[in-house]
PDB file of N, H, CA, C and O in Angstrom:
ATOM      1  N   MET A   1       0.834  -1.188   0.000  1.00  0.00           N
ATOM      2  CA  MET A   1       0.000   0.000   0.000  1.00  0.00           C
ATOM      3  C   MET A   1       0.877   1.249   0.000  1.00  0.00           C
ATOM      4  O   MET A   1       1.862   1.320   0.735  1.00  0.00           O
ATOM      5  N   LYS A   2       0.526   2.210  -0.806  1.00  0.00           N
ATOM      6  H   LYS A   2      -0.274   2.152  -1.403  1.00  0.00           H
ATOM      7  CA  LYS A   2       1.281   3.445  -0.935  1.00  0.00           C
ATOM      8  C   LYS A   2       1.058   4.336   0.291  1.00  0.00           C
ATOM      9  O   LYS A   2      -0.089   4.615   0.640  1.00  0.00           O
ATOM     10  N   PRO A   3       2.140   4.793   0.959  1.00  0.00           N
ATOM     11  CA  PRO A   3       1.990   5.684   2.108  1.00  0.00           C
ATOM     12  C   PRO A   3       1.380   7.023   1.690  1.00  0.00           C
ATOM     13  O   PRO A   3       1.581   7.481   0.565  1.00  0.00           O
ATOM     14  N   ARG A   4       0.647   7.634   2.588  1.00  0.00           N
ATOM     15  H   ARG A   4       0.483   7.262   3.502  1.00  0.00           H
ATOM     16  CA  ARG A   4       0.013   8.925   2.321  1.00  0.00           C
ATOM     17  C   ARG A   4       0.963  10.063   2.661  1.00  0.00           C
ATOM     18  O   ARG A   4       1.747   9.975   3.606  1.00  0.00           O
ATOM     19  N   LEU A   5       0.881  11.133   1.876  1.00  0.00           N
ATOM     20  H   LEU A   5       0.244  11.204   1.109  1.00  0.00           H
ATOM     21  CA  LEU A   5       1.650  12.338   2.140  1.00  0.00           C
ATOM     22  C   LEU A   5       0.904  13.146   3.203  1.00  0.00           C
ATOM     23  O   LEU A   5      -0.287  13.419   3.057  1.00  0.00           O
ATOM     24  N   VAL A   6       1.612  13.529   4.279  1.00  0.00           N
ATOM     25  H   VAL A   6       2.580  13.307   4.397  1.00  0.00           H
ATOM     26  CA  VAL A   6       0.962  14.219   5.389  1.00  0.00           C
ATOM     27  C   VAL A   6       1.772  15.435   5.835  1.00  0.00           C
ATOM     28  O   VAL A   6       2.973  15.540   5.587  1.00  0.00           O
ATOM     29  N   LEU A   7       1.076  16.336   6.492  1.00  0.00           N
ATOM     30  H   LEU A   7       0.100  16.251   6.694  1.00  0.00           H
ATOM     31  CA  LEU A   7       1.684  17.451   7.209  1.00  0.00           C
ATOM     32  C   LEU A   7       1.362  17.210   8.683  1.00  0.00           C
ATOM     33  O   LEU A   7       0.195  17.096   9.057  1.00  0.00           O
ATOM     34  N   ILE A   8       2.393  17.134   9.509  1.00  0.00           N
ATOM     35  H   ILE A   8       3.341  17.226   9.204  1.00  0.00           H
ATOM     36  CA  ILE A   8       2.207  16.875  10.935  1.00  0.00           C
ATOM     37  C   ILE A   8       2.629  18.108  11.725  1.00  0.00           C
ATOM     38  O   ILE A   8       3.743  18.606  11.568  1.00  0.00           O
ATOM     39  N   GLU A   9       1.730  18.593  12.575  1.00  0.00           N
ATOM     40  H   GLU A   9       0.825  18.188  12.703  1.00  0.00           H
ATOM     41  CA  GLU A   9       2.051  19.685  13.491  1.00  0.00           C
ATOM     42  C   GLU A   9       2.294  19.056  14.855  1.00  0.00           C
ATOM     43  O   GLU A   9       1.501  18.235  15.316  1.00  0.00           O
ATOM     44  N   TRP A  10       3.401  19.447  15.505  1.00  0.00           N
ATOM     45  H   TRP A  10       4.045  20.114  15.130  1.00  0.00           H
ATOM     46  CA  TRP A  10       3.768  18.809  16.760  1.00  0.00           C
ATOM     47  C   TRP A  10       4.556  19.761  17.643  1.00  0.00           C
ATOM     48  O   TRP A  10       5.103  20.758  17.173  1.00  0.00           O
ATOM     49  N   ASN A  11       4.605  19.441  18.925  1.00  0.00           N
ATOM     50  H   ASN A  11       4.161  18.631  19.307  1.00  0.00           H
ATOM     51  CA  ASN A  11       5.313  20.258  19.906  1.00  0.00           C
ATOM     52  C   ASN A  11       6.623  19.588  20.294  1.00  0.00           C
ATOM     53  O   ASN A  11       6.680  18.376  20.503  1.00  0.00           O
ATOM     54  N   ASP A  12       7.669  20.394  20.387  1.00  0.00           N
ATOM     55  H   ASP A  12       7.623  21.378  20.217  1.00  0.00           H
ATOM     56  CA  ASP A  12       8.984  19.891  20.767  1.00  0.00           C
ATOM     57  C   ASP A  12       9.495  20.686  21.961  1.00  0.00           C
ATOM     58  O   ASP A  12       8.889  21.678  22.366  1.00  0.00           O
ATOM     59  N   SER A  13      10.605  20.244  22.514  1.00  0.00           N
ATOM     60  H   SER A  13      11.098  19.438  22.185  1.00  0.00           H
ATOM     61  CA  SER A  13      11.214  20.945  23.642  1.00  0.00           C
ATOM     62  C   SER A  13      12.198  21.999  23.142  1.00  0.00           C
ATOM     63  O   SER A  13      12.699  21.915  22.021  1.00  0.00           O
ATOM     64  N   HIS A  14      12.466  22.990  23.988  1.00  0.00           N
ATOM     65  H   HIS A  14      12.059  23.058  24.898  1.00  0.00           H
ATOM     66  CA  HIS A  14      13.493  23.997  23.716  1.00  0.00           C
ATOM     67  C   HIS A  14      14.785  23.540  24.380  1.00  0.00           C
ATOM     68  O   HIS A  14      14.755  22.783  25.351  1.00  0.00           O
ATOM     69  N   SER A  15      15.911  23.994  23.863  1.00  0.00           N
ATOM     70  H   SER A  15      15.936  24.609  23.074  1.00  0.00           H
ATOM     71  CA  SER A  15      17.169  23.727  24.550  1.00  0.00           C
ATOM     72  C   SER A  15      18.142  24.878  24.294  1.00  0.00           C
ATOM     73  O   SER A  15      18.101  25.525  23.248  1.00  0.00           O
ATOM     74  N   TYR A  16      19.001  25.113  25.256  1.00  0.00           N
ATOM     75  H   TYR A  16      19.034  24.588  26.106  1.00  0.00           H
ATOM     76  CA  TYR A  16      20.071  26.106  25.138  1.00  0.00           C
ATOM     77  C   TYR A  16      21.378  25.398  25.439  1.00  0.00           C
ATOM     78  O   TYR A  16      21.481  24.677  26.431  1.00  0.00           O
ATOM     79  N   ASN A  17      22.366  25.595  24.602  1.00  0.00           N
ATOM     80  H   ASN A  17      22.282  26.181  23.796  1.00  0.00           H
ATOM     81  CA  ASN A  17      23.654  24.949  24.796  1.00  0.00           C
ATOM     82  C   ASN A  17      24.705  25.884  25.376  1.00  0.00           C
ATOM     83  O   ASN A  17      25.816  25.453  25.684  1.00  0.00           O
ATOM     84  N   GLU A  18      24.366  27.146  25.525  1.00  0.00           N
ATOM     85  H   GLU A  18      23.464  27.496  25.275  1.00  0.00           H
ATOM     86  CA  GLU A  18      25.318  28.126  26.013  1.00  0.00           C
ATOM     87  C   GLU A  18      24.724  28.872  27.201  1.00  0.00           C
ATOM     88  O   GLU A  18      23.521  28.801  27.451  1.00  0.00           O
ATOM     89  N   TRP A  19      25.570  29.583  27.926  1.00  0.00           N
ATOM     90  H   TRP A  19      26.547  29.642  27.723  1.00  0.00           H
ATOM     91  CA  TRP A  19      25.085  30.431  29.003  1.00  0.00           C
ATOM     92  C   TRP A  19      24.193  31.514  28.422  1.00  0.00           C
ATOM     93  O   TRP A  19      24.467  32.036  27.342  1.00  0.00           O
ATOM     94  N   HIS A  20      23.132  31.852  29.131  1.00  0.00           N
ATOM     95  H   HIS A  20      22.910  31.428  30.009  1.00  0.00           H
ATOM     96  CA  HIS A  20      22.249  32.912  28.658  1.00  0.00           C
ATOM     97  C   HIS A  20      21.495  33.516  29.825  1.00  0.00           C
ATOM     98  O   HIS A  20      21.470  32.954  30.921  1.00  0.00           O
ATOM     99  N   ARG A  21      20.871  34.682  29.580  1.00  0.00           N
ATOM    100  H   ARG A  21      20.891  35.138  28.691  1.00  0.00           H
ATOM    101  CA  ARG A  21      20.092  35.377  30.600  1.00  0.00           C
ATOM    102  C   ARG A  21      18.640  35.554  30.175  1.00  0.00           C
ATOM    103  O   ARG A  21      17.876  36.264  30.829  1.00  0.00           O
ATOM    104  N   ASP A  22      18.266  34.910  29.088  1.00  0.00           N
ATOM    105  H   ASP A  22      18.886  34.333  28.557  1.00  0.00           H
ATOM    106  CA  ASP A  22      16.887  35.009  28.612  1.00  0.00           C
ATOM    107  C   ASP A  22      15.940  34.346  29.606  1.00  0.00           C
ATOM    108  O   ASP A  22      16.350  33.528  30.429  1.00  0.00           O
ATOM    109  N   ASN A  23      14.683  34.712  29.514  1.00  0.00           N
ATOM    110  H   ASN A  23      14.350  35.377  28.846  1.00  0.00           H
ATOM    111  CA  ASN A  23      13.671  34.037  30.322  1.00  0.00           C
ATOM    112  C   ASN A  23      13.535  32.599  29.848  1.00  0.00           C
ATOM    113  O   ASN A  23      13.708  32.330  28.659  1.00  0.00           O
ATOM    114  N   PRO A  24      13.233  31.676  30.737  1.00  0.00           N
ATOM    115  CA  PRO A  24      13.027  30.294  30.295  1.00  0.00           C
ATOM    116  C   PRO A  24      11.790  30.179  29.405  1.00  0.00           C
ATOM    117  O   PRO A  24      10.854  30.970  29.524  1.00  0.00           O
ATOM    118  N   ALA A  25      11.795  29.207  28.531  1.00  0.00           N
ATOM    119  H   ALA A  25      12.556  28.564  28.434  1.00  0.00           H
ATOM    120  CA  ALA A  25      10.662  28.983  27.629  1.00  0.00           C
ATOM    121  C   ALA A  25       9.404  28.693  28.435  1.00  0.00           C
ATOM    122  O   ALA A  25       9.444  27.982  29.439  1.00  0.00           O
ATOM    123  N   ARG A  26       8.289  29.251  27.981  1.00  0.00           N
ATOM    124  H   ARG A  26       8.257  29.829  27.165  1.00  0.00           H
ATOM    125  CA  ARG A  26       7.027  29.058  28.677  1.00  0.00           C
ATOM    126  C   ARG A  26       6.018  28.269  27.842  1.00  0.00           C
ATOM    127  O   ARG A  26       4.953  27.889  28.329  1.00  0.00           O
ATOM    128  N   THR A  27       6.364  28.036  26.600  1.00  0.00           N
ATOM    129  H   THR A  27       7.228  28.345  26.204  1.00  0.00           H
ATOM    130  CA  THR A  27       5.496  27.262  25.709  1.00  0.00           C
ATOM    131  C   THR A  27       6.371  26.293  24.915  1.00  0.00           C
ATOM    132  O   THR A  27       7.566  26.533  24.744  1.00  0.00           O
ATOM    133  N   PRO A  28       5.783  25.209  24.435  1.00  0.00           N
ATOM    134  CA  PRO A  28       6.571  24.284  23.612  1.00  0.00           C
ATOM    135  C   PRO A  28       6.918  24.914  22.263  1.00  0.00           C
ATOM    136  O   PRO A  28       6.264  25.857  21.818  1.00  0.00           O
ATOM    137  N   LEU A  29       7.926  24.394  21.641  1.00  0.00           N
ATOM    138  H   LEU A  29       8.457  23.628  22.002  1.00  0.00           H
ATOM    139  CA  LEU A  29       8.340  24.832  20.317  1.00  0.00           C
ATOM    140  C   LEU A  29       7.414  24.175  19.298  1.00  0.00           C
ATOM    141  O   LEU A  29       7.382  22.949  19.200  1.00  0.00           O
ATOM    142  N   LYS A  30       6.666  24.963  18.543  1.00  0.00           N
ATOM    143  H   LYS A  30       6.692  25.960  18.623  1.00  0.00           H
ATOM    144  CA  LYS A  30       5.730  24.413  17.560  1.00  0.00           C
ATOM    145  C   LYS A  30       6.484  24.074  16.277  1.00  0.00           C
ATOM    146  O   LYS A  30       7.193  24.916  15.726  1.00  0.00           O
ATOM    147  N   CYS A  31       6.329  22.848  15.811  1.00  0.00           N
ATOM    148  H   CYS A  31       5.753  22.164  16.259  1.00  0.00           H
ATOM    149  CA  CYS A  31       7.049  22.353  14.637  1.00  0.00           C
ATOM    150  C   CYS A  31       6.068  21.826  13.592  1.00  0.00           C
ATOM    151  O   CYS A  31       4.944  21.435  13.907  1.00  0.00           O
ATOM    152  N   ILE A  32       6.526  21.826  12.340  1.00  0.00           N
ATOM    153  H   ILE A  32       7.439  22.143  12.084  1.00  0.00           H
ATOM    154  CA  ILE A  32       5.753  21.271  11.233  1.00  0.00           C
ATOM    155  C   ILE A  32       6.672  20.366  10.425  1.00  0.00           C
ATOM    156  O   ILE A  32       7.786  20.756  10.072  1.00  0.00           O
ATOM    157  N   SER A  33       6.206  19.166  10.137  1.00  0.00           N
ATOM    158  H   SER A  33       5.301  18.850  10.424  1.00  0.00           H
ATOM    159  CA  SER A  33       6.953  18.224   9.304  1.00  0.00           C
ATOM    160  C   SER A  33       6.046  17.741   8.177  1.00  0.00           C
ATOM    161  O   SER A  33       4.854  17.507   8.379  1.00  0.00           O
ATOM    162  N   VAL A  34       6.627  17.597   6.991  1.00  0.00           N
ATOM    163  H   VAL A  34       7.595  17.787   6.827  1.00  0.00           H
ATOM    164  CA  VAL A  34       5.894  17.089   5.832  1.00  0.00           C
ATOM    165  C   VAL A  34       6.644  15.882   5.303  1.00  0.00           C
ATOM    166  O   VAL A  34       7.865  15.917   5.156  1.00  0.00           O
ATOM    167  N   GLY A  35       5.912  14.812   5.018  1.00  0.00           N
ATOM    168  H   GLY A  35       4.919  14.784   5.138  1.00  0.00           H
ATOM    169  CA  GLY A  35       6.534  13.623   4.470  1.00  0.00           C
ATOM    170  C   GLY A  35       5.518  12.522   4.280  1.00  0.00           C
ATOM    171  O   GLY A  35       4.326  12.696   4.535  1.00  0.00           O
ATOM    172  N   TYR A  36       6.013  11.387   3.828  1.00  0.00           N
ATOM    173  H   TYR A  36       6.982  11.246   3.621  1.00  0.00           H
ATOM    174  CA  TYR A  36       5.147  10.223   3.651  1.00  0.00           C
ATOM    175  C   TYR A  36       5.038   9.486   4.975  1.00  0.00           C
ATOM    176  O   TYR A  36       6.048   9.199   5.618  1.00  0.00           O
ATOM    177  N   LEU A  37       3.816   9.180   5.382  1.00  0.00           N
ATOM    178  H   LEU A  37       2.995   9.412   4.860  1.00  0.00           H
ATOM    179  CA  LEU A  37       3.565   8.488   6.639  1.00  0.00           C
ATOM    180  C   LEU A  37       3.915   7.015   6.469  1.00  0.00           C
ATOM    181  O   LEU A  37       3.135   6.238   5.919  1.00  0.00           O
ATOM    182  N   MET A  38       5.104   6.642   6.952  1.00  0.00           N
ATOM    183  H   MET A  38       5.737   7.273   7.399  1.00  0.00           H
ATOM    184  CA  MET A  38       5.607   5.282   6.780  1.00  0.00           C
ATOM    185  C   MET A  38       5.132   4.353   7.882  1.00  0.00           C
ATOM    186  O   MET A  38       5.019   3.144   7.677  1.00  0.00           O
ATOM    187  N   TYR A  39       4.851   4.922   9.066  1.00  0.00           N
ATOM    188  H   TYR A  39       4.943   5.904   9.233  1.00  0.00           H
ATOM    189  CA  TYR A  39       4.362   4.115  10.187  1.00  0.00           C
ATOM    190  C   TYR A  39       3.376   4.962  10.975  1.00  0.00           C
ATOM    191  O   TYR A  39       3.671   6.101  11.336  1.00  0.00           O
ATOM    192  N   ASN A  40       2.195   4.396  11.239  1.00  0.00           N
ATOM    193  H   ASN A  40       1.955   3.471  10.945  1.00  0.00           H
ATOM    194  CA  ASN A  40       1.128   5.115  11.930  1.00  0.00           C
ATOM    195  C   ASN A  40       0.739   4.339  13.189  1.00  0.00           C
ATOM    196  O   ASN A  40      -0.348   3.768  13.267  1.00  0.00           O
ATOM    197  N   GLY A  41       1.637   4.327  14.164  1.00  0.00           N
ATOM    198  H   GLY A  41       2.521   4.790  14.100  1.00  0.00           H
ATOM    199  CA  GLY A  41       1.393   3.591  15.395  1.00  0.00           C
ATOM    200  C   GLY A  41       0.659   4.420  16.433  1.00  0.00           C
ATOM    201  O   GLY A  41       0.467   5.624  16.261  1.00  0.00           O
ATOM    202  N   LYS A  42       0.250   3.766  17.512  1.00  0.00           N
ATOM    203  H   LYS A  42       0.405   2.788  17.652  1.00  0.00           H
ATOM    204  CA  LYS A  42      -0.433   4.466  18.604  1.00  0.00           C
ATOM    205  C   LYS A  42       0.518   5.356  19.387  1.00  0.00           C
ATOM    206  O   LYS A  42       0.112   6.402  19.893  1.00  0.00           O
ATOM    207  N   LYS A  43       1.791   4.948  19.492  1.00  0.00           N
ATOM    208  H   LYS A  43       2.120   4.098  19.080  1.00  0.00           H
ATOM    209  CA  LYS A  43       2.759   5.698  20.288  1.00  0.00           C
ATOM    210  C   LYS A  43       3.686   6.579  19.470  1.00  0.00           C
ATOM    211  O   LYS A  43       4.271   7.527  19.994  1.00  0.00           O
ATOM    212  N   VAL A  44       3.823   6.269  18.183  1.00  0.00           N
ATOM    213  H   VAL A  44       3.348   5.498  17.758  1.00  0.00           H
ATOM    214  CA  VAL A  44       4.743   7.027  17.341  1.00  0.00           C
ATOM    215  C   VAL A  44       4.245   7.043  15.899  1.00  0.00           C
ATOM    216  O   VAL A  44       3.641   6.080  15.426  1.00  0.00           O
ATOM    217  N   LYS A  45       4.507   8.147  15.212  1.00  0.00           N
ATOM    218  H   LYS A  45       4.997   8.929  15.596  1.00  0.00           H
ATOM    219  CA  LYS A  45       4.229   8.280  13.777  1.00  0.00           C
ATOM    220  C   LYS A  45       5.587   8.536  13.109  1.00  0.00           C
ATOM    221  O   LYS A  45       6.368   9.358  13.588  1.00  0.00           O
ATOM    222  N   THR A  46       5.866   7.836  12.009  1.00  0.00           N
ATOM    223  H   THR A  46       5.231   7.169  11.620  1.00  0.00           H
ATOM    224  CA  THR A  46       7.138   7.994  11.309  1.00  0.00           C
ATOM    225  C   THR A  46       6.886   8.517   9.903  1.00  0.00           C
ATOM    226  O   THR A  46       6.107   7.941   9.144  1.00  0.00           O
ATOM    227  N   VAL A  47       7.558   9.626   9.562  1.00  0.00           N
ATOM    228  H   VAL A  47       8.190  10.094  10.178  1.00  0.00           H
ATOM    229  CA  VAL A  47       7.444  10.213   8.231  1.00  0.00           C
ATOM    230  C   VAL A  47       8.812  10.182   7.548  1.00  0.00           C
ATOM    231  O   VAL A  47       9.851  10.287   8.200  1.00  0.00           O
ATOM    232  N   ALA A  48       8.790  10.037   6.232  1.00  0.00           N
ATOM    233  H   ALA A  48       7.946   9.952   5.703  1.00  0.00           H
ATOM    234  CA  ALA A  48      10.011  10.072   5.424  1.00  0.00           C
ATOM    235  C   ALA A  48       9.888  11.224   4.441  1.00  0.00           C
ATOM    236  O   ALA A  48       8.883  11.345   3.739  1.00  0.00           O
ATOM    237  N   GLY A  49      10.908  12.069   4.390  1.00  0.00           N
ATOM    238  H   GLY A  49      11.724  11.971   4.960  1.00  0.00           H
ATOM    239  CA  GLY A  49      10.906  13.224   3.494  1.00  0.00           C
ATOM    240  C   GLY A  49      11.256  12.885   2.063  1.00  0.00           C
ATOM    241  O   GLY A  49      10.877  13.605   1.139  1.00  0.00           O
ATOM    242  N   HIS A  50      11.968  11.806   1.874  1.00  0.00           N
ATOM    243  H   HIS A  50      12.276  11.221   2.625  1.00  0.00           H
ATOM    244  CA  HIS A  50      12.390  11.393   0.532  1.00  0.00           C
ATOM    245  C   HIS A  50      12.078   9.915   0.363  1.00  0.00           C
ATOM    246  O   HIS A  50      12.397   9.111   1.238  1.00  0.00           O
ATOM    247  N   VAL A  51      11.458   9.549  -0.754  1.00  0.00           N
ATOM    248  H   VAL A  51      11.200  10.202  -1.465  1.00  0.00           H
ATOM    249  CA  VAL A  51      11.143   8.145  -1.017  1.00  0.00           C
ATOM    250  C   VAL A  51      11.460   7.809  -2.466  1.00  0.00           C
ATOM    251  O   VAL A  51      11.350   8.653  -3.355  1.00  0.00           O
ATOM    252  N   ALA A  52      11.859   6.551  -2.689  1.00  0.00           N
ATOM    253  H   ALA A  52      11.949   5.865  -1.967  1.00  0.00           H
ATOM    254  CA  ALA A  52      12.026   6.058  -4.055  1.00  0.00           C
ATOM    255  C   ALA A  52      10.641   5.770  -4.620  1.00  0.00           C
ATOM    256  O   ALA A  52       9.673   5.652  -3.868  1.00  0.00           O
ATOM    257  N   GLN A  53      10.546   5.660  -5.908  1.00  0.00           N
ATOM    258  H   GLN A  53      11.333   5.755  -6.519  1.00  0.00           H
ATOM    259  CA  GLN A  53       9.249   5.480  -6.567  1.00  0.00           C
ATOM    260  C   GLN A  53       8.491   4.267  -6.040  1.00  0.00           C
ATOM    261  O   GLN A  53       7.262   4.291  -5.972  1.00  0.00           O
ATOM    262  N   ASP A  54       9.206   3.206  -5.667  1.00  0.00           N
ATOM    263  H   ASP A  54      10.205   3.186  -5.722  1.00  0.00           H
ATOM    264  CA  ASP A  54       8.529   2.004  -5.180  1.00  0.00           C
ATOM    265  C   ASP A  54       8.330   2.019  -3.652  1.00  0.00           C
ATOM    266  O   ASP A  54       7.791   1.064  -3.092  1.00  0.00           O
ATOM    267  N   PHE A  55       8.758   3.084  -2.984  1.00  0.00           N
ATOM    268  H   PHE A  55       9.195   3.860  -3.439  1.00  0.00           H
ATOM    269  CA  PHE A  55       8.642   3.280  -1.533  1.00  0.00           C
ATOM    270  C   PHE A  55       9.462   2.272  -0.728  1.00  0.00           C
ATOM    271  O   PHE A  55       9.306   2.193   0.491  1.00  0.00           O
ATOM    272  N   GLN A  56      10.333   1.501  -1.383  1.00  0.00           N
ATOM    273  H   GLN A  56      10.460   1.565  -2.372  1.00  0.00           H
ATOM    274  CA  GLN A  56      11.161   0.539  -0.654  1.00  0.00           C
ATOM    275  C   GLN A  56      12.378   1.228  -0.028  1.00  0.00           C
ATOM    276  O   GLN A  56      12.883   0.778   1.001  1.00  0.00           O
ATOM    277  N   GLN A  57      12.846   2.314  -0.645  1.00  0.00           N
ATOM    278  H   GLN A  57      12.435   2.679  -1.480  1.00  0.00           H
ATOM    279  CA  GLN A  57      13.965   3.067  -0.091  1.00  0.00           C
ATOM    280  C   GLN A  57      13.468   4.443   0.312  1.00  0.00           C
ATOM    281  O   GLN A  57      12.619   5.036  -0.354  1.00  0.00           O
ATOM    282  N   ARG A  58      14.013   4.937   1.413  1.00  0.00           N
ATOM    283  H   ARG A  58      14.703   4.455   1.953  1.00  0.00           H
ATOM    284  CA  ARG A  58      13.575   6.254   1.880  1.00  0.00           C
ATOM    285  C   ARG A  58      14.703   6.931   2.650  1.00  0.00           C
ATOM    286  O   ARG A  58      15.632   6.277   3.127  1.00  0.00           O
ATOM    287  N   GLY A  59      14.604   8.239   2.759  1.00  0.00           N
ATOM    288  H   GLY A  59      13.850   8.769   2.372  1.00  0.00           H
ATOM    289  CA  GLY A  59      15.595   9.019   3.497  1.00  0.00           C
ATOM    290  C   GLY A  59      14.914  10.127   4.281  1.00  0.00           C
ATOM    291  O   GLY A  59      13.722  10.390   4.119  1.00  0.00           O
ATOM    292  N   ALA A  60      15.692  10.764   5.125  1.00  0.00           N
ATOM    293  H   ALA A  60      16.660  10.551   5.257  1.00  0.00           H
ATOM    294  CA  ALA A  60      15.201  11.841   5.990  1.00  0.00           C
ATOM    295  C   ALA A  60      13.976  11.387   6.783  1.00  0.00           C
ATOM    296  O   ALA A  60      12.960  12.080   6.844  1.00  0.00           O
ATOM    297  N   GLU A  61      14.100  10.208   7.386  1.00  0.00           N
ATOM    298  H   GLU A  61      14.925   9.645   7.337  1.00  0.00           H
ATOM    299  CA  GLU A  61      12.999   9.632   8.147  1.00  0.00           C
ATOM    300  C   GLU A  61      13.052  10.134   9.588  1.00  0.00           C
ATOM    301  O   GLU A  61      14.125  10.230  10.184  1.00  0.00           O
ATOM    302  N   MET A  62      11.890  10.449  10.136  1.00  0.00           N
ATOM    303  H   MET A  62      11.018  10.371   9.652  1.00  0.00           H
ATOM    304  CA  MET A  62      11.813  10.924  11.509  1.00  0.00           C
ATOM    305  C   MET A  62      10.600  10.323  12.194  1.00  0.00           C
ATOM    306  O   MET A  62       9.513  10.263  11.618  1.00  0.00           O
ATOM    307  N   SER A  63      10.794   9.876  13.434  1.00  0.00           N
ATOM    308  H   SER A  63      11.676   9.924  13.902  1.00  0.00           H
ATOM    309  CA  SER A  63       9.696   9.358  14.246  1.00  0.00           C
ATOM    310  C   SER A  63       9.318  10.408  15.286  1.00  0.00           C
ATOM    311  O   SER A  63      10.178  10.943  15.985  1.00  0.00           O
ATOM    312  N   ILE A  64       8.025  10.693  15.377  1.00  0.00           N
ATOM    313  H   ILE A  64       7.326  10.258  14.809  1.00  0.00           H
ATOM    314  CA  ILE A  64       7.512  11.716  16.282  1.00  0.00           C
ATOM    315  C   ILE A  64       6.600  11.033  17.296  1.00  0.00           C
ATOM    316  O   ILE A  64       5.698  10.294  16.901  1.00  0.00           O
ATOM    317  N   PRO A  65       6.811  11.262  18.600  1.00  0.00           N
ATOM    318  CA  PRO A  65       5.913  10.675  19.590  1.00  0.00           C
ATOM    319  C   PRO A  65       4.472  11.144  19.356  1.00  0.00           C
ATOM    320  O   PRO A  65       4.229  12.336  19.163  1.00  0.00           O
ATOM    321  N   ALA A  66       3.537  10.222  19.374  1.00  0.00           N
ATOM    322  H   ALA A  66       3.735   9.255  19.531  1.00  0.00           H
ATOM    323  CA  ALA A  66       2.129  10.569  19.134  1.00  0.00           C
ATOM    324  C   ALA A  66       1.623  11.580  20.162  1.00  0.00           C
ATOM    325  O   ALA A  66       0.760  12.402  19.853  1.00  0.00           O
ATOM    326  N   SER A  67       2.155  11.521  21.380  1.00  0.00           N
ATOM    327  H   SER A  67       2.856  10.853  21.631  1.00  0.00           H
ATOM    328  CA  SER A  67       1.718  12.449  22.427  1.00  0.00           C
ATOM    329  C   SER A  67       2.113  13.898  22.133  1.00  0.00           C
ATOM    330  O   SER A  67       1.540  14.820  22.712  1.00  0.00           O
ATOM    331  N   ALA A  68       3.089  14.109  21.235  1.00  0.00           N
ATOM    332  H   ALA A  68       3.554  13.360  20.764  1.00  0.00           H
ATOM    333  CA  ALA A  68       3.527  15.460  20.881  1.00  0.00           C
ATOM    334  C   ALA A  68       2.760  16.036  19.696  1.00  0.00           C
ATOM    335  O   ALA A  68       2.839  17.235  19.430  1.00  0.00           O
ATOM    336  N   ILE A  69       2.020  15.193  18.983  1.00  0.00           N
ATOM    337  H   ILE A  69       1.956  14.219  19.198  1.00  0.00           H
ATOM    338  CA  ILE A  69       1.324  15.624  17.762  1.00  0.00           C
ATOM    339  C   ILE A  69       0.029  16.336  18.099  1.00  0.00           C
ATOM    340  O   ILE A  69      -0.784  15.844  18.882  1.00  0.00           O
ATOM    341  N   THR A  70      -0.153  17.516  17.490  1.00  0.00           N
ATOM    342  H   THR A  70       0.507  17.916  16.854  1.00  0.00           H
ATOM    343  CA  THR A  70      -1.383  18.284  17.704  1.00  0.00           C
ATOM    344  C   THR A  70      -2.348  18.168  16.534  1.00  0.00           C
ATOM    345  O   THR A  70      -3.555  18.340  16.703  1.00  0.00           O
ATOM    346  N   ARG A  71      -1.814  17.872  15.330  1.00  0.00           N
ATOM    347  H   ARG A  71      -0.833  17.732  15.192  1.00  0.00           H
ATOM    348  CA  ARG A  71      -2.695  17.723  14.169  1.00  0.00           C
ATOM    349  C   ARG A  71      -1.958  17.032  13.030  1.00  0.00           C
ATOM    350  O   ARG A  71      -0.764  17.246  12.820  1.00  0.00           O
ATOM    351  N   ILE A  72      -2.698  16.197  12.297  1.00  0.00           N
ATOM    352  H   ILE A  72      -3.668  16.023  12.467  1.00  0.00           H
ATOM    353  CA  ILE A  72      -2.187  15.572  11.078  1.00  0.00           C
ATOM    354  C   ILE A  72      -3.147  15.911   9.946  1.00  0.00           C
ATOM    355  O   ILE A  72      -4.351  15.678  10.050  1.00  0.00           O
ATOM    356  N   SER A  73      -2.601  16.468   8.856  1.00  0.00           N
ATOM    357  H   SER A  73      -1.623  16.658   8.772  1.00  0.00           H
ATOM    358  CA  SER A  73      -3.404  16.795   7.673  1.00  0.00           C
ATOM    359  C   SER A  73      -2.910  15.956   6.506  1.00  0.00           C
ATOM    360  O   SER A  73      -1.707  15.886   6.253  1.00  0.00           O
ATOM    361  N   HIS A  74      -3.822  15.325   5.802  1.00  0.00           N
ATOM    362  H   HIS A  74      -4.799  15.381   6.007  1.00  0.00           H
ATOM    363  CA  HIS A  74      -3.454  14.545   4.615  1.00  0.00           C
ATOM    364  C   HIS A  74      -3.370  15.491   3.431  1.00  0.00           C
ATOM    365  O   HIS A  74      -4.268  16.303   3.210  1.00  0.00           O
ATOM    366  N   LEU A  75      -2.287  15.385   2.668  1.00  0.00           N
ATOM    367  H   LEU A  75      -1.557  14.725   2.847  1.00  0.00           H
ATOM    368  CA  LEU A  75      -2.063  16.244   1.513  1.00  0.00           C
ATOM    369  C   LEU A  75      -2.369  15.488   0.232  1.00  0.00           C
ATOM    370  O   LEU A  75      -2.218  14.268   0.169  1.00  0.00           O
ATOM    371  N   VAL A  76      -2.796  16.213  -0.782  1.00  0.00           N
ATOM    372  H   VAL A  76      -2.919  17.204  -0.731  1.00  0.00           H
ATOM    373  CA  VAL A  76      -3.157  15.612  -2.068  1.00  0.00           C
ATOM    374  C   VAL A  76      -2.038  15.902  -3.064  1.00  0.00           C
ATOM    375  O   VAL A  76      -1.608  17.046  -3.214  1.00  0.00           O
ATOM    376  N   VAL A  77      -1.571  14.844  -3.747  1.00  0.00           N
ATOM    377  H   VAL A  77      -1.921  13.915  -3.625  1.00  0.00           H
ATOM    378  CA  VAL A  77      -0.553  14.987  -4.770  1.00  0.00           C
ATOM    379  C   VAL A  77      -1.222  14.920  -6.126  1.00  0.00           C
ATOM    380  O   VAL A  77      -1.863  13.922  -6.457  1.00  0.00           O
ATOM    381  N   LYS A  78      -1.079  15.981  -6.919  1.00  0.00           N
ATOM    382  H   LYS A  78      -0.558  16.792  -6.650  1.00  0.00           H
ATOM    383  CA  LYS A  78      -1.647  15.984  -8.266  1.00  0.00           C
ATOM    384  C   LYS A  78      -0.521  15.728  -9.247  1.00  0.00           C
ATOM    385  O   LYS A  78       0.540  16.348  -9.180  1.00  0.00           O
ATOM    386  N   ARG A  79      -0.774  14.800 -10.164  1.00  0.00           N
ATOM    387  H   ARG A  79      -1.636  14.297 -10.219  1.00  0.00           H
ATOM    388  CA  ARG A  79       0.251  14.464 -11.174  1.00  0.00           C
ATOM    389  C   ARG A  79      -0.258  14.802 -12.546  1.00  0.00           C
ATOM    390  O   ARG A  79       0.447  14.597 -13.534  1.00  0.00           O
TER     391      ARG A  79
END
């Protein structure tokens, strides 16, 4: 079955690697990822940004915890 192209909106954590005097983050970092939904589990969703025509090879794959996802939109590909 061909994976669906999706846009996933999700919340991530902030981090600072250097000394700073800024106020600490008060809201999660809002992120958007677009890719083919390769795995649609209850605990995690995995998207791939690059896929071969047969979907057997893929790159730029990322797994996002389902608890961090705020919305998933299915995108339409017109050829």
